[in-house]
C-alpha positions as a printed Julia matrix, in Angstrom:
473×3 Matrix{Float64}:
 99.78  -27.97  37.13
 99.21  -26.21  40.52
 95.71  -26.4   41.63
 93.7   -26.67  44.83
 90.48  -28.22  43.6
 89.1   -30.4   46.35
 85.92  -32.36  47.11
 84.68  -35.01  49.42
 86.14  -38.42  48.55
 83.67  -41.1   49.71
 86.43  -43.69  49.74
 88.48  -41.87  52.36
 85.61  -39.94  54.0
 87.61  -36.74  53.71
 87.62  -33.61  51.57
 90.81  -34.03  49.47
 92.68  -32.06  46.85
 92.49  -33.76  43.51
 95.9   -34.95  42.36
 95.39  -36.71  39.03
 97.43  -39.68  37.74
 98.67  -37.61  34.92
 99.44  -33.96  35.51
 96.86  -31.52  34.15
 94.54  -34.33  32.93
 91.47  -35.86  34.61
 90.16  -39.32  33.72
 86.51  -39.1   34.81
 83.77  -41.76  34.69
 80.02  -41.37  35.41
 77.61  -44.26  35.75
 75.01  -43.79  33.0
 71.31  -44.58  32.92
 69.56  -47.94  32.51
 67.53  -47.06  29.48
 64.2   -48.86  30.12
 62.16  -45.67  30.96
 62.39  -41.98  31.16
 64.86  -40.52  33.62
 63.19  -38.89  36.61
 64.37  -35.56  38.0
 66.01  -37.38  40.95
 68.34  -39.37  38.59
 69.03  -36.06  36.71
 70.17  -34.28  39.89
 73.18  -36.6   39.8
 73.89  -35.82  36.18
 73.52  -32.02  36.75
 76.1   -32.17  39.6
 78.38  -34.37  37.65
 78.13  -31.94  34.73
 78.99  -29.07  37.14
 81.94  -31.02  38.45
 83.22  -31.65  34.85
 82.76  -28.03  33.86
 84.42  -26.8   37.08
 87.48  -28.93  36.43
 87.78  -27.61  32.94
 87.21  -24.03  34.18
 90.16  -24.25  36.57
 92.4   -25.56  33.85
 92.19  -29.37  33.66
 91.9   -31.31  30.47
 88.98  -33.67  31.25
 88.04  -36.77  29.5
 84.65  -38.07  30.77
 83.22  -41.49  29.91
 79.74  -42.69  30.56
 78.05  -46.11  30.03
 74.52  -46.88  28.88
 73.01  -49.87  30.53
 71.15  -51.51  27.6
 71.32  -55.17  28.69
 69.5   -56.92  31.39
 70.13  -54.84  34.54
 68.41  -56.87  37.31
 66.55  -55.0   40.07
 69.1   -56.71  42.49
 72.49  -58.16  42.13
 71.69  -61.87  42.25
 69.15  -63.76  40.27
 66.21  -61.87  41.77
 63.96  -58.98  41.12
 63.07  -57.94  37.53
 65.09  -57.56  34.44
 64.42  -53.8   33.8
 65.1   -53.81  30.04
 62.68  -56.86  29.55
 60.1   -55.2   31.78
 60.22  -52.01  29.55
 60.01  -54.03  26.44
 56.96  -55.91  27.54
 55.21  -52.81  28.83
 55.55  -51.12  25.44
 55.38  -54.2   23.16
 58.66  -53.38  21.6
 62.04  -55.17  21.33
 64.66  -54.54  24.01
 66.88  -52.67  21.41
 64.01  -50.54  20.34
 63.29  -49.67  24.01
 67.01  -48.87  24.59
 67.23  -46.62  21.5
 64.1   -44.74  22.44
 65.04  -44.08  26.09
 68.72  -43.31  25.3
 67.51  -40.66  22.94
 64.94  -39.31  25.46
 67.78  -39.19  28.16
 70.02  -37.06  26.02
 67.16  -34.87  25.09
 66.51  -34.19  28.76
 70.27  -33.47  29.25
 70.19  -30.97  26.44
 67.23  -29.17  28.08
 69.21  -29.11  31.37
 72.44  -27.82  29.65
 74.17  -31.06  30.71
 77.16  -31.62  28.38
 77.34  -34.97  26.62
 80.35  -36.94  27.94
 83.33  -37.3   25.55
 82.63  -41.02  25.31
 79.16  -42.7   25.65
 79.38  -46.51  25.4
 76.37  -48.81  25.43
 77.08  -52.02  27.39
 76.03  -54.12  24.35
 79.11  -52.78  22.46
 81.52  -54.39  24.86
 80.61  -58.09  25.13
 84.23  -59.14  24.12
 85.76  -56.91  26.82
 83.45  -58.28  29.4
 84.43  -61.91  28.5
 88.1   -60.98  28.49
 87.96  -59.52  31.98
 85.93  -62.4   33.33
 88.45  -64.8   31.92
 91.18  -62.87  33.62
 89.44  -63.0   37.0
 88.92  -66.71  36.61
 92.63  -67.28  35.8
 93.7   -65.21  38.81
 91.43  -67.22  41.17
 89.03  -64.31  41.94
 85.99  -65.87  40.23
 84.39  -69.25  40.06
 81.79  -71.14  38.09
 78.71  -72.6   39.79
 75.26  -73.6   38.44
 76.17  -72.42  34.94
 76.96  -68.86  36.16
 80.23  -67.15  36.76
 80.64  -65.4   40.17
 83.13  -63.04  41.74
 84.53  -64.55  44.99
 84.53  -61.72  47.58
 86.21  -63.89  50.15
 89.44  -63.58  48.19
 89.65  -59.93  49.1
 91.47  -58.54  52.29
 88.79  -55.72  52.42
 85.69  -56.02  50.33
 83.8   -53.27  52.16
 86.0   -50.42  50.9
 83.53  -47.67  51.4
 82.69  -48.74  55.02
 83.45  -51.12  57.79
 81.99  -54.69  57.52
 80.01  -54.19  60.76
 78.31  -51.14  59.43
 77.35  -52.85  56.25
 76.34  -56.24  57.59
 72.95  -54.9   58.52
 72.59  -53.33  55.06
 73.46  -56.54  53.23
 71.19  -58.51  55.49
 68.11  -56.62  54.4
 68.91  -56.5   50.67
 66.94  -58.98  48.54
 70.14  -59.8   46.46
 71.46  -62.05  49.34
 68.69  -64.56  48.51
 68.17  -68.11  47.73
 70.98  -68.27  45.19
 72.45  -71.48  46.4
 75.23  -71.28  43.76
 77.07  -68.61  45.62
 79.86  -69.5   48.13
 79.42  -66.29  50.02
 76.34  -64.07  50.36
 78.22  -61.05  49.0
 79.49  -62.83  45.92
 77.98  -61.35  42.6
 77.41  -62.59  39.14
 79.91  -61.67  36.38
 78.14  -63.83  33.67
 74.68  -65.47  33.58
 73.95  -68.56  31.6
 71.34  -69.89  33.96
 68.87  -67.49  35.2
 65.17  -67.33  35.99
 64.98  -65.07  32.87
 65.0   -67.9   30.3
 63.39  -65.51  27.87
 66.19  -63.04  28.15
 66.2   -61.17  24.86
 69.85  -60.49  24.47
 72.3   -63.32  24.76
 75.82  -63.95  23.53
 78.18  -66.89  23.07
 80.8   -67.08  25.8
 83.27  -69.7   27.08
 80.72  -70.55  29.7
 77.69  -70.95  27.45
 75.14  -68.58  25.83
 74.23  -65.93  28.32
 74.65  -62.25  29.31
 76.86  -60.13  31.62
 76.19  -59.1   35.24
 75.52  -55.39  35.86
 78.75  -54.41  37.57
 81.22  -55.73  35.06
 80.08  -53.22  32.4
 81.31  -50.1   34.2
 84.68  -51.55  35.05
 85.3   -52.72  31.53
 83.97  -49.56  29.82
 86.06  -47.38  32.18
 89.28  -49.43  31.48
 88.61  -49.53  27.75
 88.43  -45.76  27.37
 90.47  -44.38  30.35
 93.15  -46.97  30.72
 94.16  -48.79  33.98
 94.0   -45.6   36.11
 90.91  -43.5   36.66
 90.95  -40.3   38.55
 87.4   -39.64  39.49
 84.29  -41.97  39.5
 80.87  -40.49  39.95
 77.35  -41.62  40.71
 74.4   -41.29  43.03
 74.74  -42.42  46.68
 72.69  -45.46  46.0
 75.43  -46.71  43.75
 78.04  -46.86  46.64
 76.92  -50.32  47.76
 77.01  -52.76  46.16
 77.65  -51.38  42.64
 80.8   -49.2   43.27
 81.96  -51.59  45.91
 81.74  -54.43  43.34
 83.42  -52.39  40.58
 86.43  -51.75  42.82
 86.58  -55.46  43.78
 86.61  -56.76  40.24
 88.75  -53.97  38.66
 91.53  -54.07  41.27
 91.62  -57.86  41.26
 91.87  -57.87  37.5
 94.36  -54.99  37.18
 96.46  -55.9   40.24
 96.73  -52.24  41.46
 94.56  -49.34  42.78
 92.11  -48.36  40.14
 90.39  -45.06  41.09
 91.47  -42.49  43.7
 88.43  -40.25  43.98
 84.8   -41.11  44.41
 82.11  -38.46  43.97
 78.55  -39.25  45.09
 75.45  -37.12  44.84
 72.66  -37.32  47.49
 69.04  -38.18  46.75
 66.28  -35.89  45.64
 63.28  -36.54  47.94
 59.74  -35.41  47.86
 57.52  -35.3   50.98
 57.09  -39.12  50.84
 60.82  -39.89  50.55
 63.28  -40.69  47.8
 62.09  -40.33  44.34
 62.14  -43.5   42.23
 60.46  -44.99  39.13
 58.96  -47.86  41.2
 56.51  -45.45  42.83
 54.46  -45.38  39.55
 53.9   -41.83  38.48
 57.16  -39.99  38.71
 58.52  -36.52  37.84
 60.23  -36.06  34.52
 61.65  -32.97  32.77
 58.67  -33.05  30.32
 56.22  -32.96  33.19
 57.98  -29.95  34.67
 57.7   -28.22  31.28
 53.97  -29.1   31.14
 53.54  -27.43  34.54
 55.23  -24.25  33.23
 58.77  -24.64  34.43
 61.83  -23.99  32.17
 64.09  -27.08  32.82
 66.96  -24.51  33.51
 64.89  -23.42  36.55
 65.23  -27.09  37.88
 68.96  -26.84  37.26
 69.21  -23.57  39.32
 67.08  -25.34  42.09
 69.77  -28.12  42.2
 72.66  -25.65  42.19
 71.26  -23.66  45.16
 71.83  -26.7   47.36
 75.0   -28.73  48.19
 75.33  -31.97  46.25
 76.06  -33.99  49.49
 72.78  -32.86  51.12
 69.39  -34.56  50.45
 67.34  -32.17  48.51
 63.54  -31.96  48.98
 61.51  -31.15  45.95
 58.22  -29.17  46.09
 56.33  -27.07  43.66
 56.45  -24.13  46.12
 60.22  -24.26  46.04
 60.18  -24.45  42.28
 57.94  -21.43  42.08
 60.29  -19.44  44.3
 63.29  -20.53  42.19
 61.38  -19.66  38.94
 60.77  -16.2   40.38
 64.46  -15.73  41.42
 65.65  -16.95  38.0
 63.37  -14.58  36.16
 64.66  -11.67  38.25
 68.2   -12.69  37.68
 67.77  -12.99  33.93
 66.12   -9.51  33.88
 69.05   -8.02  35.74
 71.62   -9.55  33.47
 69.64   -8.47  30.39
 69.54   -4.87  31.7
 73.26   -4.6   32.02
 74.91   -2.18  29.49
 77.23   -3.94  27.06
 79.57   -1.12  26.18
 82.67    0.23  27.83
 85.93   -1.47  28.99
 86.24   -4.38  31.48
 87.83   -3.56  34.84
 90.48   -6.2   34.83
 91.14   -5.86  38.62
 87.54   -6.44  39.48
 87.38   -9.23  36.95
 90.3   -11.02  38.6
 88.8   -10.44  42.06
 85.49  -11.95  41.38
 86.85  -14.79  39.23
 89.0   -15.78  42.13
 86.0   -15.74  44.44
 84.05  -17.98  42.02
 87.05  -20.36  41.68
 87.27  -20.63  45.47
 83.59  -21.6   45.68
 83.61  -24.29  43.07
 87.07  -25.66  44.14
 85.77  -26.05  47.75
 83.78  -29.23  47.65
 81.75  -27.98  44.6
 80.01  -25.27  46.66
 77.47  -24.25  43.95
 75.33  -22.22  46.31
 78.35  -20.07  47.24
 79.07  -19.71  43.51
 75.61  -18.2   42.94
 76.11  -16.02  45.91
 79.25  -14.67  44.28
 77.12  -13.95  41.21
 74.65  -11.93  43.17
 77.42  -10.1   45.05
 78.81   -9.2   41.65
 75.47   -7.71  40.49
 75.56   -5.43  43.52
 79.25   -4.59  43.21
 80.5    -1.08  42.6
 81.78   -1.62  39.07
 80.62   -0.96  35.58
 78.07   -3.13  33.67
 80.39   -4.48  31.16
 82.67   -5.98  33.84
 79.62   -7.61  35.36
 78.35   -8.99  32.1
 81.77  -10.45  31.01
 82.18  -12.17  34.47
 78.66  -13.48  34.32
 79.31  -15.02  30.83
 82.53  -16.56  32.34
 80.7   -17.97  35.42
 78.02  -19.48  33.12
 80.6   -21.77  31.6
 80.12  -23.71  34.84
 76.64  -22.76  35.98
 75.13  -23.19  32.5
 72.0   -21.15  33.43
 71.76  -19.45  29.99
 72.43  -16.08  31.67
 74.09  -14.49  28.69
 71.13  -14.71  26.28
 68.23  -16.05  28.31
 64.97  -14.28  28.39
 62.69  -14.14  31.45
 60.02  -16.77  31.21
 57.5   -14.17  32.17
 56.96  -10.56  31.37
 55.9    -8.01  33.89
 52.12   -8.0   33.71
 50.72   -4.95  32.06
 54.06   -3.4   31.15
 55.07   -3.06  27.49
 58.68   -3.39  26.24
 59.14    0.39  25.92
 58.0     1.07  29.53
 60.06   -1.82  30.84
 63.17   -0.35  29.15
 62.42    3.07  30.7
 62.04    1.5   34.13
 65.26   -0.46  33.96
 67.07    2.78  32.86
 65.55    4.72  35.78
 66.53    1.99  38.21
 70.15    2.22  36.98
 70.03    5.99  37.22
 68.71    5.84  40.84
 71.43    3.33  41.76
 74.11    5.9   40.5
 72.46    8.68  42.46
 72.49    6.65  45.6
 76.1     5.75  45.03
 76.86    9.4   44.79
 74.85   10.0   48.03
 72.39   12.17  46.05
 69.4    10.75  48.02
 67.1    13.6   46.9
 67.54   12.59  43.29
 67.07    8.9   44.14
 63.79    9.73  45.85
 62.73   11.88  42.97
 63.35    8.89  40.59
 61.26    6.67  42.82
 58.37    9.24  42.83
 58.66    9.63  38.99
 58.24    5.84  38.52
 55.33    5.79  41.01
 53.69    8.48  38.95
 53.84    6.05  36.01
 52.31    3.38  38.09
 55.54    1.48  38.93
 56.44    0.41  42.52
 60.12   -0.28  43.26
 61.52   -2.08  46.29
 65.09   -2.47  47.54
 65.87   -6.03  48.47
 69.03   -7.96  49.41
 69.13   -9.29  45.83
 68.75   -5.88  44.31
 65.83   -3.67  43.17
 62.59   -5.39  42.23
 59.57   -3.75  40.72
 55.97   -4.21  39.64
 53.06   -2.41  38.26
 50.89   -0.75  41.05
 47.62   -2.43  41.63
């Protein structure tokens, strides 16, 4: 199929047009959560933008298959035998088994996704389902000479690769590697960048989940799961791999190393990474103690969809700073937007020329490095456009297949203070009548309508986003 959908490919550091391995079809993988705690809204920014990417690809005509893993087995805080086993930490904290923790937080994650209108991927695979696949891949890497056994563990040998640092130059990453705590006292490793494929000897002797393997009873390293789950469900060629920028090194670097060594060819052509959500103190993370969740936002009076809109108003490759002041502004803008959509008349015939014109503008925005802020601008431009309400309404329904802001049937999360439904309906009708008068250059009538509303205690104001109104104080 002909298409010009493009985004920034982290692998080549260029904005590139997507050319899938199989025409018209996209094989897409997104790194899933480690289910030892609730997802914080920084994590969820990545999932929102990946959701928009998937829906945008579908919108422009691709048949998308999206796969996501669930990390429900010992994901260490670092890549060697250091840090904490996050799943075990969660189990101890809550006096539950690791699998009880995994089930609870997997359900909680998907509940958050539902609130944010994030579509569930076509395939969701827990790591614990795929132990035979992990073992098979590790055996293959050993046979091909890309892995070795040492101290009871199996390691990937990064020195066997011509270019391990695929996302950057070695010089740029040496400093990064040097400060990480995963290049530690692990004396079993031949090279400081080697990583564990299978643990049998670890400082976590009380590891809850262990399996038999050719190398002894143990459990898989973190990186192997995404490679295996991707290959299991998408085959040997993946089109797009997604994640947060903190996955680039070493997780995605290691995925490429082991996958391409095992397969013997290029694995994934396009890599899509979402920047961090920051607060005033820096990047949001669970390690800070109290962290922001969707439930906490709801407790503070924010519809989760307002957070989705907050994310869409920024570009996915820019760090985004969270504050309650910005959320308040977004909430107000969302409520105005919903009111305006709700006030559109639903009768008449769609103007097909206008429909095609604005749909093309929307496609241009989402196809140009997923420019969601421009897509929302197209939506506001449409609301101001010189066309009938039904055309606007049908386009907004169409755009919302991607934006997923509940614009078709949402209700404003707040009513205009002191205004009953009958008066509100009257005001919206008068605003529409005034708009038609201004369009006809009948400014005397437009002024008369303004005065009529003022007499009923309603103040209206023309803004760039359209007419706003409130009850006079």
